N, C-alpha and C positions, 0 to 999 in steps of 0.2 A: 579677448580675455573673458573668461566665464564669470558671470555674476555669482556672488556667494551670499547665501541666505541662511540665517539661523531661525528656526521655528521653535517657539516655546509654547507648547499646547498640551494640556493634560487629557483632552478628549481624544481617544485613540482613532476613531473614525475620521474626525476632522484633521487631525495631525497627519495621518497617513495619506489622506486625499490631497492635502496641500503639498506634501513632500513629492508625491507622484506627479502632480500637475507641473510643478516648477522644474522637476528633473526632466520632464518631457520637453521643456523649453531650453534644455541644456544648461540649466543653472546647477551650481554646486550647492547642495542642500544638506543641512544637519537638522535633525529633529530631536528635541529633548522634551521631557514631560514635566519638568519642575525647574525651579530657580537654581538648585544645586547643580543640575546638569548644565544649565546655561553658564554658571560660574566656571565649570570645568572647561567648557568650550572656549569661552572668552579669555581664560587665563592660559590656554594652551599656546606656549611660545609667543605670547602677546598677540594672538590672532584677533583681528577685528573684521567681521564680515561686512559686506557692503550694506546689508540691511538686517534688522532683527524684527521679526513678526511675533509679537508676544500677546498671549492672553493676559488679562489684567489680574485676575485672582487665580492663584495656583495653589496646589496642595501645601507647599511650604512657605507661602507668603504672598505679599502684594508686589507686583512687578514694578510699580512706581517707587515703592520703598527700596527695591533692589537697585533701580537705576539711580536713585538719589545717593545710596551708599557708594556707588561707583563714581560719584562726582558728576553725575549728569551725562548727557550724550557727548561723545568725543568726536572731533572732526573726522570725517571719512567713514562714519557708521551711523546710518539713520535708523531710528526706532519707530515702529508703527504698532499701536496698541489695538487689540480687539477685546471687546467686552460685551457681555450679555445684558448688562444693566448700567449704562453710562450715566454719569451725572456731571453737572456743570463744574463743580469744584474739582472733580477728577480730570476733566478735560483741560481746565485752566492749569492745574498742577503739571499735567503732562507737557503742555506747551512751554511752561516755565522751565522744565527740565531739558527742553530742547527736542521733544518728540516731533517727528515729521508729520504724523497724522494720528487721529484718535477715531476709530471706527466702531460702530455698534454691530453686534451679531443679530441676525444673519446678514452678512455682507455680500453684495452682488459680486460673483467671481471676476467678471470683466473689470469692474471698478477696482477691486483689490489688486488685480494684475497691473492696471494702469498706475495705481498709487505706488506699488512696489518698483515698477520700472522707472518711474520718476524719482523715487527715493534713491535707487542705485545710481542714476545719473548725477543726482545732487551729491551723493557720497563721493563719487569718483572725482567730481569737479573740486570738492573740498580737499581731497587727498592730493590732487595735482597742485592746488594752490599751496598746501602745506609743504609739499616737496620743493616747490619753487622758493618758498621762504627759507627753507632749510639750506638749499643750494646757495641762495644769496648770502645767508649768514656765513656759510663756509667759504664763499668766494671773497666776500669783503671783510677781511680781517686786517689788523695792524701790520701783519707780516707782508702785505702788499708793498709797504715802504721798505724795500730790501736795502741792506747795507749795514756796515758796522761802524760808521762814523758816529761820533758823540751826538751830533745834531739829530741824526736819524734814530738813534737809540732813545733819546729823550722824546722824540715825536711819537714813537711807538708806545712808550710808557704813558704819555699823556692821552693818546687815543684810547688806550685800554682803560684808564681811569675814568675818562669822561663818558665812555660808553656805559659805565656802571652807575652813572649819576642821572636822575630824571630831570635834567635841566629844561628850562622853558625856552631859552634862546641862546645862541652862540654865534660868534663871528670868526670866520676863517680868513686870514690874510696871507698874501703871498703873490709872487710874480706869476704871470701867465705860464701855464705848463708845469707848475710845481706839483699839482695833484690835489687841488682844493676839492674838486668834485668827488674824487676817490675818498678823501678823508671824510666828507659828508656822508657818503654811502656806508662807510665803515661805522660811523657813529650811529646811523640808523639801524643797520643790520645787527650790530652788537648791543643795541640799547634796549630799553624797556618797551619801546614802540615798534619793535621789529615786525610784529604781526600786523601792524597798522599800515595804511597806505604810504607810499613814497611818491611825492609830487614835486616836480622841479620847474623853475621858470628862470630863463636867462633874461634878465631885465634889459640887457643891451640888444637883444635879438629882435625885439618887437618895437614898432613905432610907439611913442609915448602915449598916444591917444588910445591904443589898444591894451596897454598894460593894466590900466584900471579895470577894464571889462574882464580881462583874463583873471585877475586876482580876486575880484569881488563878485563876478557874475552879473547877470542882468535879467530883467523881466521883459516880456514882449512889449515893443514900442518904446523902450527906454531911449533909443536913438535910431536914426535912420538905418535900416537893415536888420534891426533886432526883431526878428519875426517870431522867435520862440524863447523859452526860458533857458538860461544857461547857468549851470552851477559853476561858480568860480573855483579857482585852485585852492583858496583857503577852505572852502566848503568840502572840496574833494579830499583834502588832506586831514579831515576831522579824525582824530584818534591816532594820527600818524605824524609824519614829518613833511614840512614844506621847505624846500631848498631854494633860496633866492640867490642865484649867481649874479655877479656884477651888480650888487645892490646900490653901489655908488652912482649908477646911471639913472636911478629913479628921480622923477621930478619932485620938487618940494610939496606940491599939493597931494601927490600920491603918498609921499612919506608921512604927511600928517594923518591921512586916513588909515595908513598901515599901523601907525603908532596907536591910534585909538582902538583898532581891531585887536592888536596884540595885548594892550592894557586891559580892555574890557572883555576879551574873548567873545565878542559879538560884533556884528556889522550888518549893513543892509546891502542887498544887491542894487545895482544901478536901476533906478526906476521903481524900486521896491519900497513897501511901507513896513513890512514885518522884519524885525531883527532876527538874525540867525545866530545861534550860539554854537561855538566850535571849541574844541580842545586840540590845539595844534602846537607842535614843537617846531620852532623856527631855527633854521641854520642859514645864515647869510654869509656870502663870500664876496671878496673884492680884491682886485689886484692894485687898487689905489690906496693911498694913505688916507684912511677915513678921518683921522684926527686933523690932518691938514685941510681936508675938505670942510670939516666943522669950523675950523678957524677962518676959512675963506667964505663961510656962509653958504656953501653949496650942499651941505648935508646937515640935517637937523640934529642938534646936540642931544635933545631929549630922546630921539629915536636911537641915536648911537649908543647912549648909555643904557637904554632899555634892552637893546639887542646884545650888548656886550656883557651879559652875565658871566660868560667865559669868552676868552679870546685866545686863539691859537694861530701862530704864524708858521707857515710851511717854509722851511729854508730853501733857497735856490740851490741848484745843482753845483754851481761854482763854489759854494761854501761846504760842500760835502763830496768832493771828487773821489774820496776814498770809497764811496759807494759804487763807483763805476765798475769795480771788479765783480760786484754782485749783480748790477743791473744789466750789463752787456750780455753775459751768458743767459740771463733770464729772458731777455728779449730775443736773443738768437734762438733759444729753444722754442719760444712762442711762435715765431714765424717759420721755423723749421716744420713745426706741426701743422701750421696752416697751409704752407705751400708745398709740403712734401719734400723739403730740402734736407741735406745732411751736413750743414755747415758746423764744423767742430773747432776749427782753428782760427784764432784771431791774431794776426801778425803783430809783432812787437812795434812796428812802425805805426800801426793803428792805435795801439795803447798809448804811445807817446803823443800822438795827435789828440787823442781824447783828453789826456792830462793837460795839454797846453791850451785847449779851447775853453772859453768861458761859458758856453752854453746859454746864450741869451733866451732861447726857447725852452730851457730846462729839460725835465725828463721827457716831455712830449717831443721835443726836437730830437733827443737821443733815440727815442722809440721809433720815430719816423725814419731816421737815418739808418737804423739797423734793419728796419723793414725793407727799405730800398735795396740795401746791400744783399740781404738774404735772398730776396726775390730774383736778383740779377746774378747770384752766385752760380758758377759753372762747375764747381767741385766742392771739396769740404773746407775751403779756406774763404774767409770773409774778404771779398774783393776790395782792394784799396782804392781802385780807380773810381769807385762810386761813393766814396765817403764825402768828398768835397769839403774837407776841413782845411783851414789855413795852415801853412807850414808842413803839409804832408807831401813827401816825395814818393813817387811810385815807380821803382825800378822794375823792369820786365826783362825776361830772357837772360841775356848775358850781363845785365846790369848797365849797359850803355844806352838804354832807351828810357824815356820818361813818358808816361801816359797821363794826359790831362783831359778831364771831362769837358765836352763841348755841349753841355746840357743847359747852359745859362747860369750855372751855379758859381762860376768864377769870372771875375773881371779880367781885363787884359793885364792890369797891374799885378793882380794876384798870380796870374800865370807866369809873369816875368819873375816874381819873387820865388815861386816854386822852382823854376829853372835854375836860378842862381843858387838856391839852397841845395839842390841836387848836385850841382857842379862842385860846390864847396864840400859836400859830404863825400863825394867821390875822390877829391884831392886832399882830404883830411884837413880842410880849412886853409890850404895854401892858396892865397889869392893869385899869385903869379901863375901857378899851374892851372887854376880854374880859368883865368883869363885866356891862357893858351888853348884850353879845351873849348872855350866858347868863341875863339877867334876874335877877341877884342883886346883893347889895351888894359894894362894893369890899373891906370888911373881911372878909366871909365868904370871898370868893375868895382874898384874901391868906393867910388862915389855911390854906385847903386847898392853896394853892401851896407853903407852907412844909411842910405835912404830907407832901406827896408829893415834896418835894425838887425842885420845878420852878422855883426862883428863876432859874436860868441861862437 
């Protein structure tokens, strides 16, 4: 990709020489002689060159005044100023407006080229970062919680409202697999801190003795093995969001230190003497009942109330099964794209099994199940034999065969239950005919029908 450069220079010989030099380097160069020309170039379809090389004083005004009127430097476009008589106030003002460099004429050509090449690299890195932020904003929206159930509609509405509020802390509650991490990213990406860093810590994934060091950082020699300085996650999240997943797993001592850091917006690294000030938005999540933990003395009440400025509960999938009609096609399309499959049809037997199942693993379990089935599909139909859900019978061929997975997902009792259910389906619920089909007595079959709750 060719570097783009705008030169704003009223001296014809210098402007022409700079243009020819960078064109020989295969740069795309535009040269204008005044600020009006620069305005036309920069406003042309929103064009932003990688770098602007501008004289300070031009026939129609001062370049610093021009940059200030434009609101300062924009990400993805670096400004380098050339001047024949530089001054300290001008250089300070240029840096305040975001200028990359302030050079005095005459400038060594090699140095100028090095500065411009570095400026282009900086501009492109900023542009990539800006695009990543934009993609994240587009990717993490409340629409990720797909479905038309009342609970899901309310959840989307709350996420939309909360993303518009500059809250200091918030608690997300819900069972494992409901999407608390996704909700946290939606709140960050759609909120006022979207341009700031996103930092997360799973409090249950680290040994307790390491959580404090990860959160607050440490100085060299703070403990055995601390050979260098480490910036903690609170410090790394300055100006952005810190997501603390499974916060109920924190030890009381760390809870007390976290409370002080959240209250005072400052803390000390382990082994440090200097206080570090931060401005961090905290989103905490837990699959436990934090109120119950407070009553039992396992979670600090003051920290619970400090974090619960807002509290949002993600409903489990069993309470919003209406959303299955939206979620299943969504996951099928996702894994079709990833695996190059063409699954389009979900059998009615699968839909019935989805509706009967309580989904203890929630949306994560559903997503994993659909991934397995799509990856193992041999045609355009979701294969029933890989669902592994209770009460699902899988007729094959002429309808007289039953396929049961031997991948460890079913117990012997569950296999027996499925066989009985398939026989009853085939005979229309006639126990005598089903017993004849399975070559057993009517009394034996009726006992098992009652045992497995298949009377209906």
